[in-house]
N, C-alpha and C positions, 0 to 999 in steps of 0.2 A: 882804150881801158886796158890796164896792165891785169895779167893773168895772174891769179893765184895760184898756189903751187902746194903740195903735202896735205899737211893737217889742215890748210886753212880753210880746205872744204868745208871741215867740220865746223872751226869756229865761225863762218861765216852762217850756217845755219845756224848755231847757237845766238848767234846775232840777231838774225831775222826772227828768231822766236824771242829774243828777249825785248824786241821792237815791239810785237806782237802783245807782250805781254803789258808792257807800259801803256799800248793804247787802249786795252781792254779793261786794266785797272779804273780808267774814268767810268767806267760804267758799274763799279762796285762799289761800296760803303768805303769810308776814308780809313778806317781800321783794316782793313784788307790788306794795306800796303806793308803794316805793321808784320802781319802774317807771313806775306810773302818772302820779306828779308829776311825771318827767323827761320825758315826753313831752305833758304837759298844754299847753305853749305851741305845739304844731305840730299838735295833733288836736283835732278836735270832739267835743265831749261824746257824741255817736251813736256813732264812731270809738272812743272808750275804752270806750262801755259794752259794744259788739261784741266788743271784746276781754277782757273780762271773762265773756262769755259762753262764748266760744272756749277760754279759758285754763281755765276750769273743767272742760269737757271733756278737756284734755289733760292736767291733773293726776291725773283722776279714771281717764285711762287708764293714767298711770304706776303709780299705787297697785294698779292693777287687774292689770297686766301685767308691767310692768319690775321692780315694787318688792313683789310680792304676797308678803303675808307679813311684810313686812320694815316697810313706813308702812300704819297703817291711819287714819291722821288727816292731812287736808291741811295743818295747821300744823306737822308734822313734818318737812317738805322745809327741806332746807339746799341753800346754794351748791353742796357737795359733791354734793348729789343729781343736781343739774342736769349738771355736768361728767361724770358717768357716763353720761347719756345719750347712746347712738352716732346714727352714721347709720342705721345698722340700725334701730334703735329707730323712727325717725322714720317709716322706712320702713313698720316694720310699723305707726305709727300712723294712716298715710294707707289703708292696706289693712282696717285696724281702721273706720276711719270709714265704710266704705261699708257695715256694718250694725252698730251697737253698742245697748248698752242704757244710759240714763242718767235716774237718779232713777224708776226703774220704768217708764220709757217706751222702747219699741224707737224707735229712729231710725236715719237712715242720710244721708248726705251726696252729693250729684253731685260733679263735678269741680270746677266754681266753688266751692262750700263746702269742700271740701278744699282748695282752693288759697288760699282765705281763712285758713282755721285754719291751715296752715301758715305763712304770711306773719305771722302774729300772734305765733305761737311764734319764728320768726326775730326780728322786731322785737324781743321780750322778752331774747332770747340776746344779739342785738347790742348793746342798752343794757347788761348787765349785762357785756362782754367789754370794751366800750370803757371801761366806769368801772374795768374792773381788779379787777372783782368775783369773775368766774369766769376759768379761764385758757385754757378750751378752746371751741370754738363750731363744734360738727358740722352745725349747720343749714343751711350755706350748702354741704354738700356734697350734699345732698338736692334732686333736681330737681323742679320744680314740676310738678304733673298737666298733662298736656296738654288745652287748652281748645278744644274745637270749636266753631265758630262757631254759635248757637243761629239758628235761622229767625225771619226778620223779619216779625212779625204784626201788619198794620194795615189799617184800612179804605179799598174802594175808594171812588171818588167815589159813586157810586150808591147805598152802604151809608152815606156820610155823610150825605146828605140824606135817606135813609129812617130813619135813626137820631133827625135831629132831628125830622123830623113824628111819629117813636113818643113821642117825649116830649111834642111839642105835644099831636098829639090823641090819644094813648092807645091806637092801635092795638094790639091784640094784649094788652093791657093786661086779668087777671083781673078777675072781678067783685068778688073782696074787694081788689083796689087801687084799682079806680076812684074810692073816696070820698078814699083818700090823694093820690091824682094829682091831683083837681081841684085841691087845695090846696097842692100842691107842683110842677104842672107847668110855670107861670113860672120858677121858681127853678130847675130840672132845666133847661130848657133854656138858661137863661143859663148854666147851668156848663158843660154840655155843649158851647155855641157857644164859651165862651170855652178850654176846653180845644183844640177842633177851630181857631179861629182866632187863638191867639195861641203856642200850644205850652207853656202855662204848665205848671210841676210843680204835682203835688198837694198839698205843703209851701206852696208858693208860694200858692194859690188859698185854701186855708183860713185862710190867715194874712192875706187881705186885710181891710181896714178899709174902711168909707164914706169917709173922708176918704183912701183910698188912689187914687180913680179922677177923673180929670178929664177929663168929658165934651166940654169947649170944646176940648181939644187930644187927644181922644181917646187916652187914654193913661192909665197906672198905674203905682205903684212896687209893686215885689216887694223880698222880702228873698232873696238868693240863698245858696247853699250857703256857707258860710264866717261869712256876714252881712252880706256886702257888699249894697247897694241898686243898684237898676236901675231903669231906666223904659221899659216895652214899650209897643208903640203897639195901637192895635186898630182893624178895618175898620167900616163903616158897619153891617155887619150883625151884628157883636159889640157894637157900640153902641145897636141895635135892642133885642136881646136883654137887656142891662144895664139901660138904661132903662126899659123894661117891668118888670121885676123891682124897682128900686128904687121906682118909682110904687107897686107894688102893696105895697110895705114901708111908703112913706109912710101910705097909707091904711089899715093894719092898726092898729088902735088896741091890739092886745096885744105890739106891737114895744115892747119897753122903751126908754124913752125914751135911758138911758146907755149904751146895747149900742152898742159901735164895730164890730162885725165886721160884715161885707158879706153872708156866707152865713149862714144862720141854719136851726138844726134846727125840726123842727116844734114842739118844747120853747121856741124862741124863744131860743134858745143859739146861740155859734159852733158852726157844724156840723163835724164831725170825719173825720179821715181815714178811717175805717171807713164813716160813712155815706154819701161821695161815693164810695167803692168799690163800695159796695154799688149806689149807683143807676146807676153805668156799667154793671154786670153785669146789672142787670135788664133794661135798656132794650136793650142788646149782646145778650143772650139770645134776644130777641124776633126781631132783626133778620139776626141772625149766628150760628146755635146752635154752629156748629162751630168758631168761632175764639173762642178765651179773650180777650176785651177786657177790658183796665185802662185806667186812666187814663193810665199811661205807653205805653200802645200808642196811645192818642189823640195823645199828643203827638207818638208816631214816625210816625202819621199827618201832622199839620201838616208835620213836619219834612220827609219826601218832598214833600208838595204844596208846601211853598216852594223846596226845592231845584229841582222840575222847572218852577218859573216862573220862577227865577230864572237858575238854574244857575250860583252862585255858593256855594260851598260855605262861604266865611267868612262869607259873610251869615248862613247856617242856624246856624255855629257860634255868631255873636255873638248871634244872636236866641234861641237856645236856653241860652246860658249856658256852653257848653262850653268851657272853658279850652285845651283841645288840640283841634285840628281832627279829628286823628286818631280823638277819641273819636265824631266826627260821621261818619266815614267808617264806624266801625265798628258805628255804631247804626242807620245809614241806606243800607243793603244794595243798595236801588235807585240809590243815586247810582252806585255803581260799574256797576250793570248799564245805567243809562242812558248813561253813559260808552262801554261796550263797544257801544252799540247805534248812537250815533252816529258812530262811525269803522269801522262795520263795512264802509261801502263806498269807505274813502278809499283803499286801497292797489288800484291798477288791475293787471289782469293782461297786458291787452294794449295796445297803443299805441292812441291815439285817432284816428289816421288809418288804421286798418287796417279 
């Protein structure tokens, strides 16, 4: 099998998403294909795939509740049925999502999942309404579920150092895992250091190729959300961790000569997102068992540390690849907290000369 190179990794992922979308369209009414074609140019394949999952739940709800006994096959839906769905029906749908059954599984949605599913339904209705295919659109009458800010979880400075030490020396690793750790510790240290030293996304990390890294300039190229390329820079600490891993790879005769991926699994193939999530979870559970640390939490740790060093939210937003600085503020609550601390003694209650 010929090894794919460079941006082909992302193209392959998009093709997998497209294949799944075509598969799921068979479980949706005929007119949904028009909707997906209409939004194709302004949405990613992952967004459209999530639309598929959300709409399957929505039409299943309509068959069970709104049109129970009248529609037993999803392919029997027409635009006239869409027009019969009222704002009250949609409010019932949001309540239904708190606990529902789909394909013999008991499921539930939190407020964010409900908001996403309602947003998907709104997008579909808006598309068909603007096209003149339906004459009414009640989705705009339904309020989005109120979203409460989630607690920001990140590592403190001491925990960052301990996490890297655990990956390097294997402190707390079970006897069963010791053998594996000897084989993967250099790679794992490089991955954790890259997360904590650059704020890279997990999708960007697994997509890195050998040719992505420029050690002379201490930089690497990533493919951001939407497919845009960006150059990120790294510190000496990150360089040392990456160099150690690359040297180990170069001295390993089992590494395929034509394998472009930077980070490899124990089977000498490109490491997967799931494998990276598992290794982060493994080490974090030893260092801070009460915190649920994921690769994204390591990204949050970096973002907070960068803000505290620079005091510039726009730099943080640029480095992390946020298109809107408000996204940065929302995800890094410590930024607001630090600002409040900084101005705490600015207002004087007594005159200086008293």
